[in-house]
C-alpha positions, 0 to 999 in steps of 0.5 A, a space after each residue: 559477485 552475482 547477488 542471489 537474493 533480495 532482502 527487504 524489511 520494514 522499519 523497526 517502528 512498525 512492530 511497535 505501532 501495528 497491532 495485528 490482533 485489532 480489527 479495523 472495521 469499515 473502509 475509513 478505519 482501514 485507510 486511516 491506518 494506511 495514512 498513519 503508516 505513511 505519516 510515521 514513515 515520513 516522520 521517522 525518516 525511514 522512507 517516502 510518505 506512503 503506507 498500505 495494509 492488507 486486511 483479511 476477511 476478519 478485518 484484521 491486518 495480514 501485513 502492512 507496507 511502507 515505502 522503502 525504495 531509497 533505504 533498500 535501493 530498490 525501486 520495487 519497494 513501494 508501500 503496496 508491493 511491500 504489503 503484498 509481498 509480506 501478506 503473500 509470504 505470511 499466507 503462503 499464497 501468491 494470490 491472496 484470495 485463492 486457496 491451494 486448490 484455486 478456490 476463492 477465499 476472502 475478501 482480501 482488501 488493500 488500503 493505501 494512503 495514496 492511489 497506486 502508481 503504475 507499478 502498484 496498479 499492476 501488482 494489484 491486478 495479480 495480488 489477489 485482492 477483492 477491494 482497493 481502498 484509496 486515500 489521496 489521488 495520484 494528482 495529489 501526489 504529483 501536485 504536492 510532491 516530486 513523485 511521478 506516478 506513471 501512466 495508467 489505463 484511461 479507465 483504470 478503475 473500470 479495468 480493476 472492477 472488470 477483474 473483480 476488484 472493487 475500488 473506493 477512492 477519496 477516503 480521508 483524502 484531506 488527511 492523506 494530502 496533509 502527509 504529502 504536503 508536509 513531505 513536499 514542504 520539507 523539500 521532499 527529502 529522500 530517505 
């Protein structure tokens, strides 16, 4: 049989722990939520230790994502791509920060518990975000877990900034590293 659709979902616990009416003012608050999502995902055994959230101009959640690669047998189901896809579906815009007439709207922000891998970096280029907020670095991910983050351009931050995407790194880095460390010390179980 030829499969003609893809069905990806977030774990049920997300609905109980994410309040879309709450404003997350400031960069630190946004990344704290992404890290909390990563921790809950790992502890609930519903995916890998990664979380992300897309925020609109009002500092409210547009969508969240957690790693769902193994539960869905889909290498594309990273936290960032899940958040982007769900935000795009919710807004009905392929580029979040452009309206139907291609006029700029926003800003839209992605907060992520860990630096995007090469796949999520590429998705960030096209998703239509104006800001990228990051907890742990890719070297933290590779040091503390068995994940391979893949190759990035030597000046990946500069490449994003040249495309109009501001990058802020190391927000709550120690807290993000703690989730990765717990995952790695658990034997890096695959969920």
